[in-house]
N, C-alpha and C positions, 0 to 999 in steps of 0.2 A: 504493500500500500504506500509506504514511504521508506525512508532510510531507517526508521526505527519503529514503525507501526505495522501491525498485522490485523487482518480481519478474520474472525472465527465464526463459524456457525455451530451452535450447540443444539442437539436434538433432545428434547425433554419429554416428549410424548403428550398425549391428549389431556393429561391432568394439569398441564401448565396453564395458569390463568393468562389471558391475553395481556401482554405488556402494554403499557400506555406511554406515550411520549413524555420523557422526563424521568421515568422510573429507572431503577438500577437493580443489579443483583450482587450478592456477596459470594465470592468464589473462594473455596478452600484450595489454595495452590498446593502443589506437591512439595516434596522435600521435607525439611525439618522446620518449616515456618508455621507458627501457631495461628497468627491472625489471618482472617479472611481478607481478600482484596475486593474493594467495590469497583464495579464497572457499569457505566451507563448501558442500557439496552439500546443498541445501535441499529436495530432492524428486526422485523418480524414478518418475513415474507410468506411463511406458511404456518398454519396452526401447529402448535406444539414445538416450535423451534424459534430461536432468536439469534441475532448477531451480536458479537462484541468486537469493538474496534479498540485494540490494546496497543499502547505505546510501551516499549521495553524501557524501564527506568531502574530496575533493581533486581534482586534475586527472585522475588515472587513473580514478576511479570516475565522474566527470562525463563523461569521454570515452566510457566504456562505456555509461552511461545514455543518451547522445545518439546512439548507433549506431542506424541504421534497422533495421526488421524485415527479416530475410533476409541481413543482413551476415554475413561470415565472420569468425570469431574463432579465434585460435590458443590451444588449451587443452592443458595437460599434466595428466594425471590419469586416474582418481582416485588420490589419494595419501594416505599416512598410515594410522594404525590405526583402530580402531572402538570404539564403546562395547561393554562386555561384556554378555553375555546377562543379562536380569533374572532374579531368583530366581523359582522356581515359584509361591511364594505372596507375597502382599503387592502393594501398588500401587507402580508406578514413579513417582517424583516428578521432574518436569522443571522446572528453574528457569532462567529466561532473563532477562537484563537487556539492554534496548535491542535492538540488532541481533543479540544472542546467540540470538534466536529462530531465526535461520538455521541455527545449528549443531545445533538440536534438532528441527527440523521434519520431516526425513526419518525420524528415530527415532520421533517421535510418529505419523507415518503408518503406519510398519511395525507398531508396537504396536497401534494401532487396528485395522489390517487383520487382525491375529492375535487380536483380541478379548482383549487383555491389558489389565488395568486401569491407567489413566494419570491422573495429576493434574498438570496444568501450572500453573505460577505464572509470570506474565509481568509484568515491571516496566519502567517508563520514567519520564523526568522529568515528562512531562505526557501528557494523553490523546491529543493529536495525534501523538505519537511511538510509541504502543503498536502492537504487531504481533501481538497475540494472535489476530486474525481470520484470520491466515494458517495457523493450526494447524487440524487436524481439528475439526469442530464438536462441542461437548459433546453427550452422549447423555442421554436421559431417565432411564436406569437408573444413571447416575453412573459408568459404567465409563470414560468419557472426560469429565473435568472440567477446566475452565479458570477460574482466578481471576487478577485483575489488581491491580496496585498502582501508584500514581503518587506521585512525591515531593511534588507540590503538591496532591494530593487531588482533582484534576479528574476522576478516574474510579477506581472501585474503592476498594481500601484506601488510606488516606492514610499513606504511609510506604514503606519499602524493601520490595522483593520478598522479601528474606531474613527480614525481620520477619514478613511474611505467612506465609512457610513455617513459621517458628517457632511462630506462633499455631496453625497447622493441626496441628502435631505435638503440641501440648499435650493430654495426656490421651488420645491416640489410640494404637492399636497400632502397633508399629514397621513401617513399610513395607518393601518389598523393597530399594530403593536410590534414591539421589539422583543425578541427572545434571544438570550445570549448564554454562552458557556465558554469558559476559558480561565486564564489566570485571574486572580483577584484584581490586579491593576487594570486589566482589560475590562472586567465587569464594571469597575468603578467608573472608568472612562465612558463606557457605553451608557451607564446610568446618567451621567452628566449630559451626554448628548441628547438622550431621551427627554430629560427634564427641560433642557433648553428649547426643545422642539415641542414640548407639551404632549409627549407620547408616553403611554404606559410601557414599562419595561419589566420583564421577568427574567430572572437569572437562575440557571442550574448551577449550583455550587459543587465544586470538586473538593472533597475532604476525605481523610482516611477514616472511613466508617467501619470500624472493626466489628461491632456486633450487628449493626444494621437495624436495630429496633429501639434505640434510645436508652439502653440499659447502662452502657459504659460511660456515657457522657464525654467521649473522647473527640467528638466532632462538633462541639458547640461553636456558634458564631454570634457576634453581638448584633442585636436588633433593638428597635425602639421599645419593644416589650420585654427586654431582658435577653439573656443568653438562651438560644434555642438550638436543639440538636438538628443537624443537617439531615440525618437519616430518618428521624421520626417526624420532624416538622417540615421537612423539605423532601428532596433536595432543591425543589423549585421555590423561590421566594420572589415576591414583588420587590424590586430594588428600592422603592420608597420606604420599605420597612427595615432595610439594612443600614447599619452604621458603617458606611463605606470606608471612612478614614481608618477606623479601628480594624476593619476587615483586612485592608491592605497592609496596615502596620503590623498586624498579628501574623 
């Protein structure tokens, strides 16, 4: 998929509840690692199966990437809440940074399947790390559009993905809603762009959700109503509820 990312399809059988856009699963990785690893559900093309888009970052993700086809994996989920329904009018803007594409891929597939207008903005440090090609293909009529940004200018817009979003909003009619997933600084920037444009913004937060059910309190984030668990209260939050400066600083 990219220099460091892999796309997996897991077969769970008919007992698997249908995953919803924004939800995640907690995977027990092999080897001697105790804690489960959380991954956004990145697709659900057929009943009883789902996709994971995994970036190799450490021992757990490397062990998962090295597992052979047909291996059995212990999975808990799908867990968490989901993105809200897009407004009836306007285009849904999906903003992804790096592996954040994984958190938006299922949503993009669902919106495309329902013939709802979508404009995706995908960013990465460089062209070899872009994952825009894992999203549904752009359409000739523009109802599914994909633009990319790279920090080093090696492909697409030279700059951040949120600056690309900001440029796209200049002089245009307000879209329905912004949905984002990526590093905290990117989410904070997308939230500021949304606030300036008077657009509602939802963010899927990426945290180490060890238990997945809110018991260990290891994935809490600061909000206007106190600290909340990403796994049990999220992972999708309206950005107006997040204390973004603390989120980025933490």
